[in-house]
N, C-alpha and C positions, 0 to 999 in steps of 0.2 A: 705263402699261400696256405690256407687252412687245410686240415686233413679231412677232406670231404669223402663221402662214400662214392665209389666209382662203379659204373656199369659198362661192360664192353660187349655183352652178348645181345644179338638181335632177338634171341629167344627169351630174354628176360621178361617177366610178367608185366613190369611197369612200362617197358617199351611197347609191348603189345597193347596195353591199356591206353596209352597216349594216342597211338594210331587210331584206335577205336573212337576215342573221345573227339579227335579231330574230324572224323568222317561221319559220325552218326549221332543224330539228336536222341535216338532211342538209348544209345550207350550213355550219353550224358545224363539223361533222366534216370536210368537204372543205377548209375554209380553216384549220382548227386554231385558230379564234378564237371567243370568245363575248363578249357585251355586258354591261357593268355600267352601269346607268342610275340616276342620282340621287346626291345628295351623300353620303348615309349609307353606301351600299354601296361607293362609290368610296373613301370614308374608311376603311371596314373593310379593304378590300384594301390600301390604302396602309399602314395601320398594321400589317398582317401581312406587309409586305415584298414584296408582289407587284408586279412592275414592269408598267407599262402599255405596250402596243405603240403605241397612239394615244390621245390625249385630245382629245375634241371638246366644245366648249362655245360658248355664245352670249355676246354682250356683256352682255346682261341678267344672265346668271348670273355673269359676271365682276364686274359692279358689286355684286352681292349677296355673292359668296363669293370675293373676290379672294385673300384669304390662303390659303384651302384650294386654290384652283385653281393658284396659283403653286407650292405644295408638290407637287401632283399633276403639274404640268408638269415639274418637276425629276426626277420619277420616271417620265417617259414618253419613249419614243424619238422621238415626233413629236407636235406640238401644233397643233390646227387650230381656228380660230374660224369659226362659221357663223351664218347669220341665224336669228332666231326662227322664221320661216316654214319654213325648211328643217328645223330641229330638230323642229318639230311633225310633219313628214312621216315622220321616222325614229323618233320616240318610241313606246314601248310603254305609256305611262302616260296617264291622263286629264289630269293636271295636271303636265306636265313641268317639271323644275327647270333644264333646259338644260345638263346635264352627262352625258357618256357616256365610258366608257373601253373600249377593246378590249383583251382579254387573251388570251394564248396558253394553250391547254390544257396545254402542256408546263410551264408555271409553277405549275400547281396540282394536276394529276392525280397520283394515287398508285396504281400498279397492283400493288403488292406486298402480300401478306397476311402478317401477323406470325403465326407459328406459335403464339405465346402470347397472341394477341389475343382479344377478345370482340366479335363483329360482329353487326350487324343486316343482313339481306339482304332485298331487295324484288324479288319475281319478277313481272314484267309489271304493276307498279303504274302506273296511267295518269294519276291526278290529281296535278298538280304541287303542289297545296295539301297533299295527304297526304304527298308526298315531302318537302316543305319542313318540315312539322311533325315528321316522323320525324327529320330531320337536326337540328333544334333540340333535341329531346328527347335524341337520342343524344349530342350534345355536352354537354348539361347533366348527364347521368348518367355520363359518362366512358367511353362505348363507344368501341372502338378505331377504328371506321370504318363507313361505310355501303356495302354492296355492292348494285349494281343490275344488272338484266338489260338487255341492249341493246334488247329489245322493249318496255321500259317507257318512261315519260316521261323526257325529258332533264333531268338535275339542273342543267344549265347553261342551261336556257331562262329567259327573263325572269321568267315567273310562278313557276317553282320557286325561282329565286334570291331573289325578293322574299319568298316564303313562308318560306324558310329564314333570312331576316334576316341573310344573309351567312355563315351557318354552313358552307355548301358551300365557302367559301374557306379555312376553317380546319380542317375535319375531312376526313380521307382519304375520297375517293369513288372506289370501284373498280367499273368497268363491265366486265361479263363478256359476251362474245359467245356463248359456249356455257355457259350458266348452270349447269345441273345437272352437266355434265361437268367444268367447272372447279372447282366446289365439291367434287365427289367426289375430284378429284385433289389438292385442297389439303391433305388429311390432317387437317383440322379436324373436330371432332365436329358433326354437323348435326342441328338440332332444327327440324322443320317444324311450324308452328302451324296446326292445323286445327280445323274445327268437327265434332267426332266424339266421341260419348260413350264410345267404346272407347279413345280416346287417353289418355295419362297426363296427369293434372292438372299444370299448370305449377308450382303451388305445392309439389309434392312432388319437383321436380327439384333436384338439387344441382349447380349449374353450376360448371364449373372453367375455367381459362384454356385457350384453344385451341378455341373453339366459335363456332358461327354459329346465330343464330335467324332462321328464314325466314318471311316474311309474304307471302301470295299476292295475286293480282289481286283488285280490289274485287268483281267479279261472280263470278269462277270459282275463286278461291282458288289453291292451289298445284297445279302440274301433276302428273300421275301420275309423270312421269319424275323429278321432284325428290323426290316422296314415296318413290319406290323406292330412291333412293340415300341417303335420310336415315337416321341412326342411330336416331332416335326421333321418333314423332309425339306431339305434345303439344297440350293444349287449355286454354283459359281457361274455368274453370267459370262458368256463367251461371245466374241465377235469373230468374223471371218469364217473360214470353213472347218476349223477344228471341231471335232465331235466330242472329244474328251481330253482330259489332262493326265499326265503321268501321276501315279498315286502319290509319290513324294511331293510333287509340285502342288497337287490339289490339297494335300495335308498342310503344306507350308502356308498357302493362302488362307485356308480355313483357320489355322491356328493364329495367324496374324489378326484375323477378324475377331476371333474369340478373345484374344488377350489385349487388344488395343484399348 
């Protein structure tokens, strides 16, 4: 086994930092770092050429996954071994595997919109499971990227990353501070998906390159500001007594129509 740096104190500054990064979107933004926890997602990042700022692992994990950890270590700027007890304190999972990587946002975020792209945009979506599901479907269908509002859930939170199955590391994720204003200035054609019998049925739309499909908040839908700057309000026809669809389900249907 290599001679890795070791940490054993719960008061170590790195241990405190990881706990903050796991729990707080504000801490992630302030430090410019997010956490990848578990063998699979670290492997996804490694195979996609994403360099780690720090790799943290336990001896137990090394004994199980030595080959993978040695590869990750060669891809990391710093490598630290910690105790199982310490890892349990910083883990965000019920059954931790003993592997965490810290990654800089600068190595994965893409803030540019392609004028010929086809995007899905989520305004104030709060559930990381919904966000993760949208990311997975977007990648599967060939969508150009996922646009999120800064008031929604963080796509780089532990729960969102797990739900996306690593998709957020491969697909452009574009976060907009001024959601409606920035979309309006993009020059892309904007389609807001609403629950409104007067809106145009999505299956009658002929989507072309250079467009954005917008899905709103789980409880309140799309804001009036975003509706007002949209080129068209569209709706998914529904039968039966259902009044609305889950945000991830609505996004999946809308993306299918956009990309078919």
